[in-house]
C-alpha positions in Angstrom: 123.7 107.7 113.4 127.1 106.5 112.3 127.6 102.8 111.4 130.9 101.4 113.1 130.8 98.5 110.8 131.8 100.5 108.0 135.3 100.2 109.5 135.5 96.7 109.9 137.3 94.3 107.5 134.9 92.7 104.9 135.1 89.4 106.5 133.9 90.8 109.9 131.4 93.2 108.4 129.7 89.8 106.6 129.8 88.1 110.3 128.2 91.2 111.9 125.5 91.3 109.5 124.2 88.0 110.4 124.4 88.7 114.1 121.9 91.4 114.1 119.5 88.9 115.6 119.6 85.1 116.3 116.8 84.8 113.3 118.6 86.9 110.9 115.6 88.9 110.6 116.5 92.2 112.3 116.0 95.3 110.1 117.6 98.7 111.4 115.1 101.5 112.5 116.4 104.3 110.1 116.8 107.8 110.9 114.2 109.0 108.4 111.4 106.7 110.0 111.4 109.1 113.1 109.5 111.6 110.7 106.3 110.2 110.8 103.8 109.3 113.2 103.5 106.5 115.6 100.1 105.4 114.0 101.8 105.5 110.7 104.3 103.0 111.8 102.3 100.9 113.5 99.6 100.8 110.5 103.0 100.0 108.3 103.8 97.0 110.7 99.8 96.0 110.5 100.3 95.7 106.9 103.6 93.6 107.2 102.3 91.2 109.9 98.6 91.2 110.2 98.2 87.7 111.6 101.0 87.8 114.1 100.3 88.0 117.9 100.4 91.6 118.7 99.5 91.5 122.3 98.8 88.5 124.9 97.5 89.1 128.3 95.6 87.0 130.9 92.3 87.7 129.3 92.9 88.0 125.5 95.1 87.6 122.5 94.9 89.8 119.6 96.6 89.8 116.1 98.0 93.2 115.0 94.9 93.2 112.4 92.5 92.7 115.3 94.3 95.4 117.5 94.2 97.5 114.8 90.4 97.1 113.9 89.9 97.5 117.7 91.8 100.9 117.6 90.4 102.1 114.7 86.7 101.7 116.0 87.8 104.2 118.9 89.1 106.5 116.8 86.0 106.9 114.6 84.4 107.3 117.9 86.2 110.0 119.0 86.3 111.6 115.8 82.5 111.3 115.3 81.9 112.7 118.6 84.5 115.6 119.0 85.8 116.0 115.4 89.7 116.5 114.5 90.4 119.0 117.2 93.6 118.4 119.2 92.9 117.4 122.7 93.7 115.3 125.9 91.9 111.9 126.4 92.3 110.6 129.8 92.4 106.7 129.6 91.0 105.1 132.9 91.4 101.2 132.1 93.4 98.3 133.5 96.6 97.1 131.7 94.9 95.2 129.1 94.0 95.0 125.4 91.5 97.7 125.8 94.1 100.1 127.3 96.2 99.5 124.3 93.5 100.0 121.8 92.5 103.1 123.2 96.0 104.6 123.3 96.3 103.8 119.7 92.7 105.0 119.0 93.3 108.2 120.8 96.6 109.1 118.4 94.8 107.7 115.3 92.1 110.5 115.9 94.9 113.2 116.3 94.7 113.4 119.7 96.7 112.5 122.8 96.2 110.3 126.0 97.1 110.3 129.6 96.9 107.0 131.3 94.8 107.0 134.5 95.8 103.6 136.4 92.7 102.3 138.2 94.8 100.9 140.9 96.1 104.4 142.0 94.8 106.2 145.0 92.0 108.2 144.0 93.5 111.4 145.2 96.4 111.2 142.6 94.2 110.2 139.5 91.9 113.3 140.6 95.2 115.2 140.9 96.6 114.2 137.6 93.1 114.8 135.9 92.6 118.2 137.4 96.2 119.1 136.5 96.3 118.2 133.1 92.7 119.7 132.4 91.4 116.5 130.7 87.6 116.9 130.0 87.1 113.7 128.1 87.8 110.2 130.0 87.7 107.1 128.0 86.8 104.2 130.2 84.3 100.8 130.4 81.6 99.8 132.5 84.0 98.2 135.5 85.4 101.6 136.1 82.5 104.0 135.1 81.5 104.7 138.6 85.3 106.0 139.6 85.4 107.9 136.0 82.1 109.8 137.2 83.6 110.7 140.6 87.0 111.9 138.9 85.4 113.6 135.9 83.1 115.6 138.1 80.3 118.2 136.5 82.1 119.1 133.6 83.9 116.1 132.2 82.5 113.9 129.5 82.8 110.2 129.6 82.9 108.0 126.6 82.4 103.9 127.5 84.5 102.1 124.9 82.6 98.8 125.3 79.2 100.9 124.0 80.7 101.7 120.7 78.0 101.1 118.3 78.5 98.0 116.0 78.2 100.3 113.0 81.4 102.2 113.8 84.1 101.3 110.7 87.1 99.4 111.5 89.1 100.9 108.7 92.0 103.3 109.3 90.8 106.9 109.6 93.6 108.1 107.3 93.9 111.2 109.5 97.5 113.0 108.7 99.6 113.6 111.7 102.4 115.3 112.0 105.6 113.9 113.9 105.6 117.0 116.1 102.1 116.6 117.2 101.6 115.4 120.8 101.3 111.8 121.6 101.0 111.5 125.3 101.4 113.2 128.5 102.9 111.3 131.4 103.5 112.2 135.2 106.5 111.9 137.4 106.2 109.8 140.3 106.4 112.9 142.7 109.2 111.4 144.7 111.2 114.5 144.6 108.0 117.1 145.1 104.9 117.5 143.2 104.2 115.2 140.4 105.0 116.8 137.1 103.2 116.5 133.6 105.7 115.5 130.7 104.4 116.1 127.2 105.7 113.4 124.7 105.6 114.1 120.9 105.4 111.4 118.2 108.9 112.4 117.1 110.4 111.9 120.4 108.9 108.6 121.2 110.0 107.4 117.8 113.4 108.5 118.1 113.8 106.5 121.4 112.3 103.4 119.7 114.8 104.0 117.1 117.4 104.1 119.7 116.3 101.0 121.6 115.5 98.9 118.6 118.9 99.2 117.1 120.4 98.5 120.4 118.6 95.4 121.5 118.1 94.4 117.4 114.4 94.0 117.9 112.6 92.4 115.4 108.8 90.4 114.8 110.2 87.1 116.2 110.7 88.8 119.6 108.4 88.8 122.8 108.6 91.9 124.9 107.4 91.7 128.6 105.2 94.2 129.9 105.2 94.1 133.7 104.5 97.8 135.0 101.6 100.2 134.1 101.0 103.5 133.2 104.6 104.8 133.5 106.5 106.3 130.9 108.6 103.4 130.5 105.5 101.1 130.3 104.4 103.0 127.2 107.6 103.2 125.5 108.3 99.2 126.1 104.8 98.9 124.2 105.4 100.9 121.4 109.2 99.1 121.3 107.0 95.6 120.7 104.2 97.1 118.6 106.1 99.3 116.2 108.6 96.3 115.4 106.1 93.7 114.9 107.1 91.9 118.2 104.8 90.4 120.6 103.9 92.3 123.7 103.2 90.0 126.4 101.6 91.3 129.6 101.3 90.3 133.2 99.1 92.4 135.6 101.9 92.5 138.5 100.3 94.1 141.3 97.1 91.5 140.7 99.1 88.3 140.1 102.1 88.8 142.4 105.8 88.1 142.3 105.1 84.3 142.9 103.2 84.0 139.7 106.0 85.9 137.6 108.6 82.8 137.3 106.0 80.4 135.9 104.4 83.2 133.5 108.0 84.1 132.3 108.7 80.3 131.6 105.3 80.1 129.8 105.9 83.1 127.7 109.6 82.1 126.6 108.4 78.5 125.6 105.2 80.0 123.5 105.9 79.4 119.8 105.0 82.9 117.9 107.1 82.3 114.8 108.3 80.0 112.2 111.7 81.0 112.7 114.0 78.2 114.9 114.9 81.1 117.3 113.2 83.8 119.1 113.6 85.7 122.2 111.9 86.8 125.2 112.9 90.5 126.4 112.2 91.3 129.7 111.7 94.8 130.9 110.5 95.8 134.8 
């Protein structure tokens, strides 16, 4: 990626360098950083900012260290039960902290995930599960009955709320190549049958690199998460978590648009940084 600032006079280059982010803290996402796994990048961010807010939802607020520990326990559970084989894991959880931890945990175990939004019609969820051929569903007690209906006779269920206390919370240390699959998402089907699209770690990191460098995302930012289960929602999640920013989630389907204005105001005013300037970046 060429840097146009090299063609500017020295005085203008100095001004531009200070304007990457209002806080002056932006660090460019480099090309070579695409050649790793999403989880490698996330664990690096955890080491840098363990105590920063990683995610805030209506129900819970977790630091990067806490989110990483939750994801690690899911990863170790999957590895203990399924081994290191590459496989698809369907995640049937509401848009909340457990869903984020499950996404990370599945990838930390060297597997890839499919988000099943419980608010979708049952027929659509069943079609996605059948087409993807996922045989393992990660869920919780709230959605266990639905998971049993969807998985039918040959599916396996893992209740993420029943993970044994003895399961370790340290990083599994499982090497994952950039070309490995990260997740599969389905199109809306507005122009025909929904199609499953496979995404690799490298593809997602390249997308995150472009967005990071365009918007100048850094650890002093807060990024909204208003949609659920879509490719954009997953990408916006990683845009925050792979840059040390705070991910602030609102379940718009439940809360309604009326709640949105107050939520945005509250989120914008919340202090998450010792820097005098931070931003709220809103994505639909």
